Chimera marker file (.cmm) of the C-alpha trace (Angstrom):
<marker_set name="trace">
<marker id="1" x="-47.059" y="32.012" z="-17.313" r="1" g="1" b="0" radius="0.5"/>
<marker id="2" x="-43.309" y="32.532" z="-17.340" r="1" g="1" b="0" radius="0.5"/>
<marker id="3" x="-40.810" y="29.848" z="-18.244" r="1" g="1" b="0" radius="0.5"/>
<marker id="4" x="-37.196" y="30.130" z="-17.212" r="1" g="1" b="0" radius="0.5"/>
<marker id="5" x="-34.345" y="28.279" z="-18.857" r="1" g="1" b="0" radius="0.5"/>
<marker id="6" x="-31.156" y="27.526" z="-16.957" r="1" g="1" b="0" radius="0.5"/>
<marker id="7" x="-28.084" y="26.997" z="-19.088" r="1" g="1" b="0" radius="0.5"/>
<marker id="8" x="-25.316" y="25.030" z="-17.393" r="1" g="1" b="0" radius="0.5"/>
<marker id="9" x="-21.748" y="25.841" z="-18.282" r="1" g="1" b="0" radius="0.5"/>
<marker id="10" x="-19.603" y="22.710" z="-18.654" r="1" g="1" b="0" radius="0.5"/>
<marker id="11" x="-16.807" y="22.637" z="-16.090" r="1" g="1" b="0" radius="0.5"/>
<marker id="12" x="-13.636" y="20.649" z="-15.921" r="1" g="1" b="0" radius="0.5"/>
<marker id="13" x="-13.784" y="18.022" z="-13.103" r="1" g="1" b="0" radius="0.5"/>
<marker id="14" x="-11.813" y="19.175" z="-10.053" r="1" g="1" b="0" radius="0.5"/>
<marker id="15" x="-9.565" y="16.069" z="-10.021" r="1" g="1" b="0" radius="0.5"/>
<marker id="16" x="-8.513" y="16.384" z="-13.671" r="1" g="1" b="0" radius="0.5"/>
<marker id="17" x="-5.706" y="18.783" z="-12.755" r="1" g="1" b="0" radius="0.5"/>
<marker id="18" x="-4.166" y="16.100" z="-10.522" r="1" g="1" b="0" radius="0.5"/>
<marker id="19" x="-3.891" y="13.500" z="-13.282" r="1" g="1" b="0" radius="0.5"/>
<marker id="20" x="-0.515" y="12.557" z="-14.709" r="1" g="1" b="0" radius="0.5"/>
<marker id="21" x="0.526" y="10.249" z="-17.538" r="1" g="1" b="0" radius="0.5"/>
<marker id="22" x="1.228" y="6.628" z="-16.715" r="1" g="1" b="0" radius="0.5"/>
<marker id="23" x="4.903" y="5.923" z="-15.999" r="1" g="1" b="0" radius="0.5"/>
<marker id="24" x="7.009" y="4.238" z="-18.622" r="1" g="1" b="0" radius="0.5"/>
<marker id="25" x="6.498" y="0.489" z="-18.783" r="1" g="1" b="0" radius="0.5"/>
<marker id="26" x="9.443" y="-1.448" z="-17.367" r="1" g="1" b="0" radius="0.5"/>
<marker id="27" x="10.166" y="-5.040" z="-18.282" r="1" g="1" b="0" radius="0.5"/>
<marker id="28" x="10.846" y="-7.125" z="-15.200" r="1" g="1" b="0" radius="0.5"/>
<marker id="29" x="13.636" y="-9.679" z="-15.132" r="1" g="1" b="0" radius="0.5"/>
<marker id="30" x="11.390" y="-12.508" z="-14.007" r="1" g="1" b="0" radius="0.5"/>
<marker id="31" x="8.736" y="-14.274" z="-16.038" r="1" g="1" b="0" radius="0.5"/>
<marker id="32" x="7.279" y="-16.611" z="-13.396" r="1" g="1" b="0" radius="0.5"/>
<marker id="33" x="7.147" y="-16.979" z="-9.640" r="1" g="1" b="0" radius="0.5"/>
<marker id="34" x="6.610" y="-20.326" z="-7.916" r="1" g="1" b="0" radius="0.5"/>
<marker id="35" x="6.683" y="-21.320" z="-4.248" r="1" g="1" b="0" radius="0.5"/>
<marker id="36" x="9.521" y="-23.636" z="-3.248" r="1" g="1" b="0" radius="0.5"/>
<marker id="37" x="7.808" y="-26.487" z="-1.329" r="1" g="1" b="0" radius="0.5"/>
<marker id="38" x="10.749" y="-26.904" z="1.072" r="1" g="1" b="0" radius="0.5"/>
<marker id="39" x="11.409" y="-23.278" z="2.066" r="1" g="1" b="0" radius="0.5"/>
<marker id="40" x="7.929" y="-21.858" z="1.282" r="1" g="1" b="0" radius="0.5"/>
<marker id="41" x="9.660" y="-18.900" z="-0.405" r="1" g="1" b="0" radius="0.5"/>
<marker id="42" x="8.955" y="-17.474" z="-3.827" r="1" g="1" b="0" radius="0.5"/>
<marker id="43" x="11.398" y="-18.486" z="-6.579" r="1" g="1" b="0" radius="0.5"/>
<marker id="44" x="11.615" y="-16.062" z="-9.499" r="1" g="1" b="0" radius="0.5"/>
<marker id="45" x="12.606" y="-17.459" z="-12.894" r="1" g="1" b="0" radius="0.5"/>
<marker id="46" x="13.447" y="-15.636" z="-16.116" r="1" g="1" b="0" radius="0.5"/>
<marker id="47" x="12.123" y="-16.538" z="-19.579" r="1" g="1" b="0" radius="0.5"/>
<marker id="48" x="14.861" y="-19.162" z="-19.991" r="1" g="1" b="0" radius="0.5"/>
<marker id="49" x="13.926" y="-20.834" z="-16.672" r="1" g="1" b="0" radius="0.5"/>
<marker id="50" x="16.966" y="-19.618" z="-14.744" r="1" g="1" b="0" radius="0.5"/>
<marker id="51" x="16.531" y="-18.433" z="-11.143" r="1" g="1" b="0" radius="0.5"/>
<marker id="52" x="16.652" y="-14.632" z="-10.804" r="1" g="1" b="0" radius="0.5"/>
<marker id="53" x="17.862" y="-13.163" z="-7.473" r="1" g="1" b="0" radius="0.5"/>
<marker id="54" x="15.360" y="-10.501" z="-6.413" r="1" g="1" b="0" radius="0.5"/>
<marker id="55" x="17.405" y="-9.092" z="-3.542" r="1" g="1" b="0" radius="0.5"/>
<marker id="56" x="16.955" y="-9.299" z="0.190" r="1" g="1" b="0" radius="0.5"/>
<marker id="57" x="13.855" y="-8.200" z="2.032" r="1" g="1" b="0" radius="0.5"/>
<marker id="58" x="13.797" y="-6.929" z="5.582" r="1" g="1" b="0" radius="0.5"/>
<marker id="59" x="11.368" y="-7.903" z="8.265" r="1" g="1" b="0" radius="0.5"/>
<marker id="60" x="9.578" y="-5.733" z="10.754" r="1" g="1" b="0" radius="0.5"/>
<marker id="61" x="7.533" y="-6.158" z="13.907" r="1" g="1" b="0" radius="0.5"/>
<marker id="62" x="5.640" y="-3.815" z="16.161" r="1" g="1" b="0" radius="0.5"/>
<marker id="63" x="3.843" y="-3.722" z="19.475" r="1" g="1" b="0" radius="0.5"/>
<marker id="64" x="1.202" y="-1.456" z="20.955" r="1" g="1" b="0" radius="0.5"/>
<marker id="65" x="0.377" y="-1.253" z="24.664" r="1" g="1" b="0" radius="0.5"/>
<marker id="66" x="-2.800" y="0.314" z="26.026" r="1" g="1" b="0" radius="0.5"/>
<marker id="67" x="-2.542" y="2.081" z="29.388" r="1" g="1" b="0" radius="0.5"/>
<marker id="68" x="-5.207" y="3.065" z="31.932" r="1" g="1" b="0" radius="0.5"/>
<marker id="69" x="-4.160" y="5.323" z="34.809" r="1" g="1" b="0" radius="0.5"/>
<marker id="70" x="-7.412" y="6.072" z="36.651" r="1" g="1" b="0" radius="0.5"/>
<marker id="71" x="-9.731" y="3.137" z="37.350" r="1" g="1" b="0" radius="0.5"/>
<marker id="72" x="-12.041" y="4.684" z="40.000" r="1" g="1" b="0" radius="0.5"/>
<marker id="73" x="-13.922" y="7.173" z="37.800" r="1" g="1" b="0" radius="0.5"/>
<marker id="74" x="-13.271" y="8.425" z="34.294" r="1" g="1" b="0" radius="0.5"/>
<marker id="75" x="-10.437" y="6.519" z="32.681" r="1" g="1" b="0" radius="0.5"/>
<marker id="76" x="-7.356" y="8.324" z="31.447" r="1" g="1" b="0" radius="0.5"/>
<marker id="77" x="-6.183" y="6.252" z="28.534" r="1" g="1" b="0" radius="0.5"/>
<marker id="78" x="-3.135" y="6.329" z="26.331" r="1" g="1" b="0" radius="0.5"/>
<marker id="79" x="-0.988" y="3.930" z="24.406" r="1" g="1" b="0" radius="0.5"/>
<marker id="80" x="2.630" y="3.286" z="23.491" r="1" g="1" b="0" radius="0.5"/>
<marker id="81" x="3.938" y="2.038" z="20.144" r="1" g="1" b="0" radius="0.5"/>
<marker id="82" x="7.291" y="0.757" z="19.010" r="1" g="1" b="0" radius="0.5"/>
<marker id="83" x="8.627" y="-0.961" z="15.928" r="1" g="1" b="0" radius="0.5"/>
<marker id="84" x="11.722" y="-2.834" z="14.816" r="1" g="1" b="0" radius="0.5"/>
<marker id="85" x="12.963" y="-3.273" z="11.282" r="1" g="1" b="0" radius="0.5"/>
<marker id="86" x="16.009" y="-5.020" z="9.887" r="1" g="1" b="0" radius="0.5"/>
<link id1="1" id2="2" r="1" g="1" b="0" radius="0.2"/>
<link id1="2" id2="3" r="1" g="1" b="0" radius="0.2"/>
<link id1="3" id2="4" r="1" g="1" b="0" radius="0.2"/>
<link id1="4" id2="5" r="1" g="1" b="0" radius="0.2"/>
<link id1="5" id2="6" r="1" g="1" b="0" radius="0.2"/>
<link id1="6" id2="7" r="1" g="1" b="0" radius="0.2"/>
<link id1="7" id2="8" r="1" g="1" b="0" radius="0.2"/>
<link id1="8" id2="9" r="1" g="1" b="0" radius="0.2"/>
<link id1="9" id2="10" r="1" g="1" b="0" radius="0.2"/>
<link id1="10" id2="11" r="1" g="1" b="0" radius="0.2"/>
<link id1="11" id2="12" r="1" g="1" b="0" radius="0.2"/>
<link id1="12" id2="13" r="1" g="1" b="0" radius="0.2"/>
<link id1="13" id2="14" r="1" g="1" b="0" radius="0.2"/>
<link id1="14" id2="15" r="1" g="1" b="0" radius="0.2"/>
<link id1="15" id2="16" r="1" g="1" b="0" radius="0.2"/>
<link id1="16" id2="17" r="1" g="1" b="0" radius="0.2"/>
<link id1="17" id2="18" r="1" g="1" b="0" radius="0.2"/>
<link id1="18" id2="19" r="1" g="1" b="0" radius="0.2"/>
<link id1="19" id2="20" r="1" g="1" b="0" radius="0.2"/>
<link id1="20" id2="21" r="1" g="1" b="0" radius="0.2"/>
<link id1="21" id2="22" r="1" g="1" b="0" radius="0.2"/>
<link id1="22" id2="23" r="1" g="1" b="0" radius="0.2"/>
<link id1="23" id2="24" r="1" g="1" b="0" radius="0.2"/>
<link id1="24" id2="25" r="1" g="1" b="0" radius="0.2"/>
<link id1="25" id2="26" r="1" g="1" b="0" radius="0.2"/>
<link id1="26" id2="27" r="1" g="1" b="0" radius="0.2"/>
<link id1="27" id2="28" r="1" g="1" b="0" radius="0.2"/>
<link id1="28" id2="29" r="1" g="1" b="0" radius="0.2"/>
<link id1="29" id2="30" r="1" g="1" b="0" radius="0.2"/>
<link id1="30" id2="31" r="1" g="1" b="0" radius="0.2"/>
<link id1="31" id2="32" r="1" g="1" b="0" radius="0.2"/>
<link id1="32" id2="33" r="1" g="1" b="0" radius="0.2"/>
<link id1="33" id2="34" r="1" g="1" b="0" radius="0.2"/>
<link id1="34" id2="35" r="1" g="1" b="0" radius="0.2"/>
<link id1="35" id2="36" r="1" g="1" b="0" radius="0.2"/>
<link id1="36" id2="37" r="1" g="1" b="0" radius="0.2"/>
<link id1="37" id2="38" r="1" g="1" b="0" radius="0.2"/>
<link id1="38" id2="39" r="1" g="1" b="0" radius="0.2"/>
<link id1="39" id2="40" r="1" g="1" b="0" radius="0.2"/>
<link id1="40" id2="41" r="1" g="1" b="0" radius="0.2"/>
<link id1="41" id2="42" r="1" g="1" b="0" radius="0.2"/>
<link id1="42" id2="43" r="1" g="1" b="0" radius="0.2"/>
<link id1="43" id2="44" r="1" g="1" b="0" radius="0.2"/>
<link id1="44" id2="45" r="1" g="1" b="0" radius="0.2"/>
<link id1="45" id2="46" r="1" g="1" b="0" radius="0.2"/>
<link id1="46" id2="47" r="1" g="1" b="0" radius="0.2"/>
<link id1="47" id2="48" r="1" g="1" b="0" radius="0.2"/>
<link id1="48" id2="49" r="1" g="1" b="0" radius="0.2"/>
<link id1="49" id2="50" r="1" g="1" b="0" radius="0.2"/>
<link id1="50" id2="51" r="1" g="1" b="0" radius="0.2"/>
<link id1="51" id2="52" r="1" g="1" b="0" radius="0.2"/>
<link id1="52" id2="53" r="1" g="1" b="0" radius="0.2"/>
<link id1="53" id2="54" r="1" g="1" b="0" radius="0.2"/>
<link id1="54" id2="55" r="1" g="1" b="0" radius="0.2"/>
<link id1="55" id2="56" r="1" g="1" b="0" radius="0.2"/>
<link id1="56" id2="57" r="1" g="1" b="0" radius="0.2"/>
<link id1="57" id2="58" r="1" g="1" b="0" radius="0.2"/>
<link id1="58" id2="59" r="1" g="1" b="0" radius="0.2"/>
<link id1="59" id2="60" r="1" g="1" b="0" radius="0.2"/>
<link id1="60" id2="61" r="1" g="1" b="0" radius="0.2"/>
<link id1="61" id2="62" r="1" g="1" b="0" radius="0.2"/>
<link id1="62" id2="63" r="1" g="1" b="0" radius="0.2"/>
<link id1="63" id2="64" r="1" g="1" b="0" radius="0.2"/>
<link id1="64" id2="65" r="1" g="1" b="0" radius="0.2"/>
<link id1="65" id2="66" r="1" g="1" b="0" radius="0.2"/>
<link id1="66" id2="67" r="1" g="1" b="0" radius="0.2"/>
<link id1="67" id2="68" r="1" g="1" b="0" radius="0.2"/>
<link id1="68" id2="69" r="1" g="1" b="0" radius="0.2"/>
<link id1="69" id2="70" r="1" g="1" b="0" radius="0.2"/>
<link id1="70" id2="71" r="1" g="1" b="0" radius="0.2"/>
<link id1="71" id2="72" r="1" g="1" b="0" radius="0.2"/>
<link id1="72" id2="73" r="1" g="1" b="0" radius="0.2"/>
<link id1="73" id2="74" r="1" g="1" b="0" radius="0.2"/>
<link id1="74" id2="75" r="1" g="1" b="0" radius="0.2"/>
<link id1="75" id2="76" r="1" g="1" b="0" radius="0.2"/>
<link id1="76" id2="77" r="1" g="1" b="0" radius="0.2"/>
<link id1="77" id2="78" r="1" g="1" b="0" radius="0.2"/>
<link id1="78" id2="79" r="1" g="1" b="0" radius="0.2"/>
<link id1="79" id2="80" r="1" g="1" b="0" radius="0.2"/>
<link id1="80" id2="81" r="1" g="1" b="0" radius="0.2"/>
<link id1="81" id2="82" r="1" g="1" b="0" radius="0.2"/>
<link id1="82" id2="83" r="1" g="1" b="0" radius="0.2"/>
<link id1="83" id2="84" r="1" g="1" b="0" radius="0.2"/>
<link id1="84" id2="85" r="1" g="1" b="0" radius="0.2"/>
<link id1="85" id2="86" r="1" g="1" b="0" radius="0.2"/>
</marker_set>
């Protein structure tokens, strides 16, 4: 009777080379965020309770249209996309 022993060589996980240190911690200017009941917008306040302006945010919208060009046998399908951002 023969017994064979397989020795496994430890290997470094493949994803370990992709790791990077965490970025430096940054203190944010705001301490709390509440929703204004009138405007339904977030209001950012600092540690002293003063309102902090967080800058303007844009809005975007998009549409997608499906098209069919051959309805008597096998359908040829495609689609169009567009987007707007301000």
